[in-house]
C-alpha positions as CSV (number, residue, x, y, z in Angstrom):
1,M,41.7,17.4,51.9
2,P,42.8,19.9,54.6
3,T,44.9,18.7,57.5
4,S,44.0,19.4,61.1
5,I,46.7,22.0,61.1
6,D,45.1,23.8,58.1
7,V,41.7,23.8,59.8
8,T,43.2,25.0,63.1
9,R,45.0,27.8,61.3
10,R,41.8,28.8,59.4
11,G,39.9,28.9,62.7
12,Q,42.6,31.0,64.3
13,T,42.6,33.3,61.3
14,R,38.9,33.7,61.5
15,R,39.1,34.5,65.2
16,A,41.9,37.0,64.6
17,L,39.9,38.7,61.9
18,L,36.8,38.8,64.1
19,A,38.8,40.3,67.0
20,A,40.6,42.8,64.8
21,S,37.3,44.0,63.2
22,G,35.5,44.3,66.5
23,G,33.2,41.5,65.4
24,V,32.0,43.3,62.2
25,A,33.5,40.7,59.8
26,L,30.9,38.1,60.5
27,L,27.9,40.4,61.0
28,G,25.2,40.3,58.4
29,P,24.3,43.4,56.4
30,S,21.2,44.3,58.5
31,L,23.2,44.0,61.8
32,L,26.1,46.0,60.2
33,R,23.7,48.8,59.3
34,A,22.3,48.9,62.8
35,Q,25.8,49.4,64.1
36,T,26.4,52.6,62.0
37,Q,25.7,56.1,63.1
38,P,22.8,57.9,61.4
39,L,23.7,60.6,58.9
40,H,23.6,64.1,60.3
41,M,21.7,66.7,58.4
42,E,21.4,70.4,59.1
43,V,18.3,72.2,57.9
44,W,17.7,75.9,57.5
45,K,14.1,77.0,57.2
46,S,11.4,79.5,58.1
47,P,10.2,79.1,61.7
48,S,6.6,79.1,60.6
49,C,6.8,76.7,57.6
50,G,4.6,73.7,58.2
51,C,5.8,71.8,55.1
52,C,9.4,72.1,56.2
53,K,8.6,70.6,59.5
54,E,6.8,67.7,57.7
55,W,9.9,67.2,55.5
56,I,12.1,67.1,58.5
57,K,9.8,64.4,60.0
58,H,10.2,62.5,56.8
59,V,14.0,62.4,56.8
60,E,14.1,61.7,60.5
61,S,11.8,58.7,60.0
62,R,14.3,57.4,57.5
63,G,17.2,57.5,60.0
64,F,18.7,61.0,59.6
65,R,19.7,62.9,62.7
66,V,18.6,66.5,62.1
67,T,19.7,69.9,63.5
68,V,17.2,72.7,62.6
69,H,17.9,76.4,62.2
70,D,14.9,78.6,61.8
71,V,16.7,81.2,59.7
72,G,19.3,81.5,57.0
73,N,18.4,79.2,54.1
74,T,19.1,81.8,51.5
75,A,22.6,82.4,53.0
76,V,23.3,78.6,53.1
77,R,22.1,78.2,49.5
78,A,24.6,80.9,48.5
79,R,27.4,79.4,50.6
80,M,26.9,76.0,49.1
81,K,26.8,77.5,45.5
82,L,23.3,76.3,44.8
83,P,21.7,78.4,42.1
84,M,18.9,80.6,43.5
85,K,16.6,79.6,40.6
86,L,16.5,76.1,42.2
87,G,15.4,77.5,45.5
88,S,12.6,76.1,47.7
89,C,11.5,76.7,51.3
90,H,14.3,75.0,53.1
91,T,18.0,74.1,52.5
92,A,19.8,71.2,54.1
93,V,23.4,70.2,54.2
94,V,24.5,66.5,54.5
95,G,28.3,66.1,54.5
96,R,29.6,68.0,51.5
97,Y,26.2,68.2,49.8
98,A,23.4,70.7,49.6
99,V,19.8,69.4,49.6
100,E,17.3,72.0,48.4
101,G,13.6,71.6,48.9
102,H,11.4,68.5,49.2
103,V,13.9,65.8,48.2
104,P,12.9,62.3,49.2
105,A,15.2,60.8,51.9
106,A,15.9,57.8,49.6
107,D,17.5,60.1,47.0
108,V,19.6,61.8,49.7
109,L,20.9,58.4,50.8
110,R,21.6,57.4,47.2
111,L,23.5,60.7,46.7
112,V,25.7,60.0,49.8
113,K,26.3,56.4,48.7
114,E,27.2,57.2,45.1
115,A,29.2,60.3,46.1
116,P,29.2,62.2,42.7
117,D,31.3,65.3,42.3
118,A,28.4,67.7,42.6
119,V,26.9,70.5,44.7
120,G,23.9,68.3,45.7
121,L,20.2,67.7,45.0
122,A,17.2,70.0,44.5
123,V,13.5,69.8,44.1
124,P,12.7,73.4,43.0
125,G,9.5,75.0,44.2
126,M,7.1,73.0,46.3
127,P,5.5,70.2,44.3
128,V,2.4,68.7,45.8
129,G,3.0,65.0,46.6
130,S,6.7,65.4,47.4
131,P,7.7,64.6,51.0
132,G,6.3,67.3,53.3
133,M,3.9,68.4,50.7
134,D,1.9,65.2,50.8
135,G,-0.9,63.6,52.7
136,P,-4.4,64.5,53.7
137,D,-3.7,68.2,54.0
138,Y,-3.1,68.2,50.2
139,G,-6.0,66.0,49.3
140,D,-3.6,63.1,48.8
141,Q,-2.8,64.7,45.4
142,R,0.5,63.7,43.7
143,D,1.9,66.0,41.0
144,P,4.9,64.7,39.1
145,F,8.3,66.1,40.0
146,D,12.0,65.6,39.3
147,V,14.9,65.5,41.7
148,L,17.8,67.3,40.1
149,L,21.5,66.6,40.6
150,V,23.2,70.0,40.6
151,A,26.7,70.1,39.1
152,K,29.4,72.5,40.3
153,D,28.9,74.7,37.2
154,G,25.2,75.1,38.2
155,S,23.9,72.8,35.5
156,T,21.4,70.1,36.4
157,R,20.4,66.6,35.2
158,V,17.5,64.5,36.4
159,F,18.6,62.3,39.3
160,N,15.2,60.7,39.9
161,S,11.7,61.2,38.6
162,Y,8.4,60.8,40.5
163,R,5.4,60.3,38.2
């Protein structure tokens, strides 16, 4: 049975932890997420590409803060060492990772969370049904596609599949 001194010390310890953490220690997971800054993403695309604009809306609606450049995705792809054969219509950078093409935002978030030693993710081409290539403009069609994890040697493995 704790003594009143033990209870007081525990209460003081909790208050000290709370003060030292800025109140974060006792916040629930949803409140903690609300306190964090959104991930920043830079996107390079063609100024006239409608599906790129739709993909940007998709990632913004999932909490990303996006800076858009209407030129230069081939140069960024080369700088990030992403093989040209994996190219699509836009290239993004999130932290240290390249994101090529119509990658779902959930996969980008998973990539950042898991932090593998890799170049990034790619959805080569422009598969119908992927974010930005979906909706009524495409007859609500959904073709299967894979999100590829791109290793530093240029090899790939399936990170996620959409069927």
